[in-house]
N, C-alpha and C positions, 0 to 999 in steps of 0.2 A: 659851503663848508659842512653843513649837515650831511650832504650826500657823500662827502669824502669820509666823514666820521663813520657813517653807516658801512660804507665800503670797506674801511679798515677793520671795523668790528667783525664784519662777516669773514673777512680774510683770516683774522685771528681765531675765530671760532672754527673755521675750516681747518686751519693748521693744527688746532688742538683736538680735532675729531678723530675718529677711527682711521687708521692707516692700513689696516688689514682688510683684505677682500672678504666679503661675507662667505660663510660656509653654510652648507645645508644642515638641517636639523639632524639628519641621519649621521653626518660626519661629526658633529658636536657630541652626539650620544656615543658614537664609536670611540672618540678620544677619551671622554670622561669614564666610559665603562672600562676602557683599557687601563687607565690609571688606577681605578678601583680594584680591578683584578690583580694588577701587578703589585701594588702596595699590600693588598689584602693577602695574596698568597705568600708574599715575602714575610709579612708579619705573623701569619699563622703557622708557618711551617719552619721558618729559618731565623728571621730577625725578631727579636723580642720588642714589643712597644716600649718597654721599660729599660733604662740603662743597665748594661751588664758589663762591669769591669773584668769579670772573670774570664769570659771567652771573647768579649767585644762584639758579640752578635746582637746588635740592637739598631733600631731605626734612628736616623737623625733627620732633622728638618730639611736639609738640602736635598734629600731624596725626593721630596714632593715636587721640587723645582725640576729635577731630573726627569721625573715622571711626565711633567708637562711637555718637555721636548721630545722624549721618546714616543709618546702616545698621541700628541696633538700635531707635531710638526716632524715626523719621522724622516722627511726628506731633507731637513736642514743639515748643513755640514756641522753645525754645533751639536747635533743630536747623534752622530755616528758613534759606533762603538769605541773607536780610537779616542775620539774627543771626550766621550762620557767617562770611560774607565781610566784612561790615562790622565785626563784632566782633573777628575776629582782626586785620584790617588796622588798626583803630583802636588796638588794644592795642599793636601793633608801633610805630605812630607815637609813642604816648605814651612807650613804653619807650625808644625812640631819643632822644627829647628829654630824658628823665631821665638817660640815660647821658652825654649831652653836657654836663650841667649838674652832676651829683653824681659825686664820685670815691669816696666810701666805699661798698664793696660791699654791706654789710648794708642801708644806708639806700637805696641805688640799687634794690635788689631789692624792698624794702618799698613804696617810693614808686611804682615801676613798676606793680606789681600793684594797689595801692590806687587810684591815679589811673586806671588802665585800667578798673576795675570801675565807678568813678564816671562815666567818659565814656561807656561802653557802655550804662549804665543811663539816662543823659540822652537818647541817641539811640535808645533802645528796640532795642538790638542786643546783649543779654546773651548770651554764649556762653561756658560754663565753660572749654573749651580755650583761650580767649583769655588767661586768666590765666596759663596756662603759656606761651603766646607771649610775654607781657610779661617773665615770669621768665626764659625762654630768652635773650631779648635782654639783659637785665640781667646775666646771668651769662656772656655771650659778648662781652666788650669788643672781642676781636679782629675778630669779625664786623661789629659795629657800626662799628668804625674803618674796615674796608675797604668796607662797603656803604653806611653812613650811613642816610638815610631810604629809600633804594633797597631796603633789607631789608623794608619794609612791602610793596613792590610784588612783589618776588621775593626769597625764595621764598613769603612769606606769603600775599599777595592771590591771586597766580597759582595757587599750590598749593591753596589752599582752593577757588577757583573750579573747578579741575579736579576735585576730589573732589565737589563739589556736582553738577557736570554728570553725573559718572558715577553718583552717587546717583539722579539724576532718571531716567536710562536704566534702571538696575537696578530701581528701583521700578516702572516701567512694565512691564518684563519679568516681574517676579514678582508682579504683581497688586496691588501697594500704591500709595498715592497720595503723591507727594512732588513738589513742595512741597504742604504741607497746604492745604486749601481755606480761603478766607477767607469770613466771614460776608457773604452777599449776600442782598439782598432781592428780586432779580429771579428770576422763574421761568424754566423752560426754554422757555416760549412767547414770551419776549421782551416781556411785558407788565408793567405796573407792580405788578400783584398779586404778593403773596408767595406762594411755593409753598404748596399746600393744607395740608400738615402743620404749617406755621409760622404760619398765620393766627390759630390760637387759642393760640399759644405766647407766648414771651417775646421782647421786642424786643432789638435788639443792645445798647442802652444798658442795659437790665435785666440782660442776661447779663454785660456788662462790670462793672456794679456788684457782681453776686454774686462774681465773681472777685476784685475788689478788696477786698470786705468780708471775705472769708475768706483774703485774701493768697495766692491760687492763680494769679495772672496769669501767673507764670513757669513753671507746671507744666501748665496746661491751656489750650489756644486757645479762643477764643470759639465757633468752628464745632464743635469737639470737644465742648464743654459743651452746645451746642444739640443735637447728635446723641445725647449721653448721656442728656440729659433726655427727649428724644423717644422713646428706646428704653425708658427706665424707665417712662414714661407708657404706652407700648403694651403693655409687659409687664404693668403693673397692670391695663390695660384687658382683657387676656386672661383675668384672674382673674374679671372680672365678666361677660364674654360666654360664660362656660361652657367646657367642654372641647372645643368644636368644633375640628376640624382640617381640613386641606385634603381629607383622604380622605372627610370627611362631605359636603362641599358641591361637590366638583368634578364636572365633566362627563366622563363615561367613554366614551360612544360617539362617538369622535372621527372627524372627517373630516380625513385627512392627504394630504400630497403628498410626492413624492420629489424629490431634488436636480435631476433631469433633467426634471421636469414643466414644459412650456411655460407662459408667463405667461398665455397665452390660456386655458388650462384653469383656472389659478389664479383669474383674474378671473371665469370662469364659475361656479366653486364659491363665490366671495364672493356673487355675485348669486343663485345658486340657493338657498343656505342662509342668506343674510343674516348671514354671518359678518363680523367685522372682523379676524380673525387665522386663520392656519392653521399648524399644526406641520409642519415638514419632517423627515421620517424616513427612515432607510435600512431594510434588511431586519431583521426581528425588533424593529421599533419602536425602533430605536436613535435617539436624538434628536439632531438636527443644529442646529436653530434654528427661528426663527419668521418668518413673513411677515405683515406687517400691511398694511392697505389703503393707509396712508400711504406704504409703500415703493413702490407702484406710482405713486402721484401724484408722489413725489419723483424716481423714475427718469424719468418722463415730462417733468418739468420740467427735469432736467438735459439730457435729449436735446433739448428745444426750444431751450435756450440754446446747446448745443453746435452744433446743425444749423441754428441761426437760423430756426426754424420756430415756428408757433403752437403753443399747448399742445394744442389739439384734434387738430392733424396729428400731433403727437408721440405722444399716446396711441393713435391709430389705428394708427400705425406700430409702436408697441410691441406691440399686441395683434393684429397682422395675421397671420392663420393662413396666409397665402401666403408669408411670409418664408422666404428660403432657409435662414437660420440663426436660428431663433426664440430669443428671450431665455428663459432657463430659471430655475427657482426658486432655483438655487444662486447666481445673480448678484445677487440682491437680499436674500438671507437675512440676518436678524439673529442673531448668536450671542452677543454680549456683554450678556445681559439677565438680570434676576433670575429665579431658579428656586426651586422649593419641593419639599418631600418630602411623602409622605403624612401625616406626623405634625407638619407645620408648624402652629403654633396660628393661630387666626383673627386674633389680635392682630398677629401678624408678617405675615400675609397683607395686612392693612389697611395696614400701613406700606409694603410693597412696591408695592402697587397704587396708592398715593397718590402716588408719584414720577411725575414728568412722563414721558410717552412710553410708559408701560406700562399696557396695558388688558387683558392676560390673562397669566397665569403658567402655564408648563408644570409639571406635577407629575411628578417623575422618581424612579426608583428603579434604582440601578445603571446609570445611563446610558440607561434605557429610559423612554419616556413612558407614564404610566398615566392622565393626565387633564389637563384644563385648568380653571383657576379664573379666570373672567372677572369684571370688575367687577360684572355683573349678578348673578352667583352670590353674590358677597360681600354685595351690598346685600339680596338676598333672605334670606340667612342672618341678617343683622343685624336686618332687619325681623321675622323669625320669632322671634328671641331677645327682641325688645323687647315683643312681644305676650304678654299673660297666657296661661298654659296653661289651655285650657277645662276639662280634668279637675280642675286644682287650683282653679279659680274655682267649679266645682260643689261640690267638697268643702268649700270655705269658706262 
């Protein structure tokens, strides 16, 4: 009997404990700093911390809850611009209408919040802080009397839009993506084919069906679900491809260029070694970025359009050794690209190289390049893994 009681108590305590996966200290600071900057900038330059019935440009408490979603969970469907701006604004409109029709405070508050939730759900703009917007309006008859439906425009719509814009900029600066990506079937090449990792995966309709079946449409976006399923499949694939890592398959004898290397020399290295990419390094092999052959073509194309010349003339001019100021590697270098470490599993390498525009991955350790994993390296490794081991075949 005592054992059952203890088990039941542990179950209760476990059920009441944290349900959110732990986040790193850096991510916690990033989210808090974002809210500080967002609300701080808004209050310093646009929205007054004190009530302003003349212009309606003042902070309201629900903006704090909106900031939590925008800066702490920017991938949530509830935090996207449509949900935030439309949800808060629609809730304000509903609450103002209720305030003009219902005099009883308790009924006014309940109706405002309840009808706001219904309206937001219908237009697919559910935003939890909007419930607080409706309640704030219902509990502030003096503000509604002074501002009327303008309350939905300012402070609500304008204030929310300001926070969303700040969140977009902050996400870009801190390496996050906001707004979250929508599910798209168009690949990076602009053709009708789906991206390679998605061709054997689930369609958008199937993903939506999964979310609806498990009632998770408000918690996970379609794009996020697709990425999670893809990541899980690749992780599972790494279990079947064996313990191979980047260190096992990478090319180590590298041909590199410096940031000041002229493009004429870069093009000559491409021709001589039949490479499609070259790492750009400083002294002590400190990695700066990569140059791909497509970068030369793209730069020549841009010059042709800018100078109104043919492509052939532009590429000749770009690679002219007699130029007074030759174009250097640092001018066309790619820096925002996927990278690997020596311990990166082959399953993760497969995912990174399957993305459009990436034909080779630098393998780094403490900022220095150790090797390159090209698509050909990965294909060779996968073929080798798929073939039977001669020694095992002989023993069998």
